[in-house]
N, C-alpha and C positions, 0 to 999 in steps of 0.2 A: 678722799681725804683732803686735798690740796684746796678743791672746790670750797669745803665749810671751811677751813683756814681762811684762806682769801674774803668770802662772806664776811665773819666773823672781822677781820682785820678793816675790810669798809665799813664795815656797822662801827666800828671806834674811832673811824677816820671822822665819819658823820656827826660823830657825839664830840667830836674835839669841834668839830665847824662850829653848831648847834651853839657847841656853850662860848664860843671865842664872838660869835654874833650880836647871841645872846646879850652878853656881858656889856658888848662895845654900843648896841643898839640902846641899853637902858641910859648908859654913859652920855651918848651922842643925841638924847630926845630934852626938849625944854621941861619947866616947867617943874614944881615938886611933886615930887613922888610920898613925902611925909602930908601935902598938901589934901593931897588924892585917898590917900588912906583915913586921915581926921576927919576932915569935911569940912566946908566952910567955914563955919564956927566955930572951929577948935583955937584954942589959945594958943600963944608964943612957943609956952611954956612944954604943953604936947609935944608940937611939931618938932622943938629941937631936941625931946627926947627922944621921937619917932626917928629923926634923920640921925641922932647917934647910936642907933641900933641896924640902923641899914649899910651906917659906913663900914667898910670893909679896910685893911692894913694890910692885905696880901695885895704885890701888884700882878696882874693880867693875867700870864702865866701860871702861877701857882692858884690860885680862882678855877683856870680853866681845868688842872690836873684835877685839884681837890672837887672839882664841879663831874668829872667825868668819872674820879673812882667811884662816888657815890651814884652816880647813875648804875655803873654796874652792877653795883649791889643794890640796884632797885632801891634806894633810898635818895628821896626825893624831897625831903623836907621838909618842913612849917611855912606856911603861906605869910607875907605880914602878917596878917592879922592872928596868927598861931594855929591856923587848920595843920594837920598833917592833908600833906596833898598827894597821896595818893588814894587816902581816901576818895579827895573831891574827887578825881581823874577817874575811880570807879562808878562813883554814882554817877557822874555827868554818862557817861561811856555809857551806860547802862540802858539809857535812854536813848543814843545816837545811836547803841548794836542793833535798838529793835527796831532803828527808822533803815539803815543801813541794809540790815538782811532781808528786809520788804521791799526795799529799793532794789537788790539784787535780782530778788525772785520777781517783780517785775520787767525789769529790762531784760531778765533770761528770754521768759515766755513773752512780750512783747515782740525781742528782735527775731524769736525763733516764727514766731507769725506771720508779724510785720515781713519777714524773709520767703516764707514760705505760699503768705495768700497773694503777692504779686506772679509769682509762677505757677500758681492752680487756677487767678483765674489774670489771663495777660490785660484784659481790657483792662485794669486796673494799676497795673504796676506801674506806668507812669505816675498816677496821682500818687502812690503812696511812695516812690521816691520825694518823691516834691514835699508832700508835707513831712520823711524824715530829714532832707536838706532846711527846711523850714524851722521845723525845730532849733536843728544843730545851729541855726545861726541866730539865734536871739538865746540872752544872759537868762542865766536857770532864776532870778532872783524876779525876773518880767513872766516867766513861764508857770514863779512859786505865787505873781499875785495874780494872775490869767485861772489859774485854777484854784483859787480860795475865793475871787469873782463868781465861777461861774457854780459851781459846786456847793461852796457856801453861803453867800451870800446872795446869790439870784435863784438857786432852788431848795437852800438847804436840805442839804441831802444826806451833808459831810459835816463835824465840828468843824468850827475856823481856826482852833491852835489851840495851846498847851494840853496835857495830859490828863484833865480827870473825865472827860467823855469818853464813850467803847469808841473806839473807829477813833480815837485821836489821830494814830500815824498813817493812814492810809494817804493821805492829799500830802503832807510829805514827804512820805516814800514814793510817791506817783511825780511830784515834782522835783527828787532828786534821782531816782534812774530814770526819768522820761532820755533824758540826751542818752546814757549809755545805754538805751534800749533800742534808741537810732543809728548806734553806730552799729550794733548788735545785728539788726536787721538789713544795713546795707552792707554788709559782711555776709549775711548768712546770699542774702540774694546774689553778689558776686559771686560769691565761694557755689549756688547751685547753680550759675550760667557757667562756670566753666564743668562744671562737673557733669552736667547735661549732652555736653558733647562725646562722653566718654566714651568704653563698649559696651560695658554693661549696663548702662542706661539704654543701648539703642539697642542691644536683645530683649533685655525686659520690656521693651513695646512691643516688641515682635513675637515676644509670647502670649501679648497681651494681658499685661499687668495696667490696673487704670491709673492713671495718671497721681492720684492722690497714696495709691500704693508703693508706685515710685519713690515720690516725693520723701514718704515719710518712711518709710523701710530703707531703700537702698543706699538714697544720696545722704540725708538726714543722719543713718549708722554713717558711713565715711567721714563725714563732716563732724562727727560728735565731738571728736579728741580736739579737734584744731579749733570750733567752736567754742569751748569751755575753757581752753589757755585763754581765746580772746578774749572772754567773758570774764575771766579774773585779772586783764590788764587793767579793768576801768573801778578796781577797789578804790584806789586810792581816790578815785574821782567822787564817789560818795563820801569820804570825809574831807575832802577840799570846799567840797561843795555845803557842807552840814552848817557851817556858820552864817550861814548867808537861809537856808530854809528853819535852821532853829529861829534864825530872831523873827524870821516875816510871821513861823504859826507859834512863835511865845513860846520855843520848848525848850527847856535850862537842859540841855546837853553837852558835849564834851568842844561843839563849834561857839557856842557861846559865852561858854569859860573859858573859852582861849579868850575872846575879844573884850569879856573884864578883866581878865587878867593882865592882856594891854594896855589897858582903862589905869590900872591900878599899878605899871610901875613892880606888877608882882614879877621876880626872876624866876624864883623856886616852882610856882605853879607856869610859868610860859614855858619852862623845859621841862618841867613832869610830864606838859601835853605834847611836845613836840617828839620828846623820845618816845613815849606810848604809842602817840601813832606810827612814829618813825618801826618802833617793831612790830608792827601789826602788816605796814606795806612789805618793808624784809619779808617777813612772815611767806606773806603771802605772793611776793614776786620768787621768792623761793620755788612754791610750791608751781606756780605755773614755769618758770623756767626748767625746774624738774619736768613737769609735764611734755614740756616744749621737745626736752630730749627725749623722754622716751616716743612719742610719735613722731620724733626723726629715726628712731633706730625701730620703730614697727612700719614707716612706709617703707622704708631700704631694705625689712625683710619680706613684707608681701610683692614688693618689685623683682624682688630672686624668686 
């Protein structure tokens, strides 16, 4: 119970910080929000009218508290164009969720296969490790452009972008999940290196079990819980890289919507997206931490 209360208080504090920073950043940025909303050809009268609508008479503390109270009630208000924020966020999140889920699936299987293959075929282990380190050293936009050039432009195997063609999510998901898969592969490789020194592995070898069975049945079974826990740690990276990937592949997802909101000085939309993403990361972190505690209890009970 105390753990749940502390997490809720931490989340409320996060909302306070996000609300304060969002209001401050909007006031510090140059340019005209009304001009960005109405366009370059807008009349002066229309710009002044929008400015009046955007002005707030409350001080910053009152604005922050009012904003947080709305977010707790899942009321994100309307955008500067009068559209419900929650509707835009949910519609965009549907596309981002498809990419994020497939990216997570891709990273999971790539991480396990990449980690196990190096131990089953020791002659290629160093090559696999070097490839993983090389991919991790490159930013996500480079990875996205390389995948786009190979699989879409050079060989025309997959659609280059958008959401109209079948298989539109494959390239964005691969670009988004590749670095997470490399981290998981390195974790799997390191964990297996330690597990192979344990007595149960030596006993299995003495009984004549094949290397494939030892790695897939014995070692992988023992490392499943820490593997899942480590895999969940990268959930936030899928949402963090979504803006770049969605822009490159022309997908109207949550990341691209956030970029548009920043360009339009739309505080309600910005804070709605950040709060929505924070809730997802908060829930995932809670699940990951609960699994860590369960794994710790399981390990201590096993040693006893």
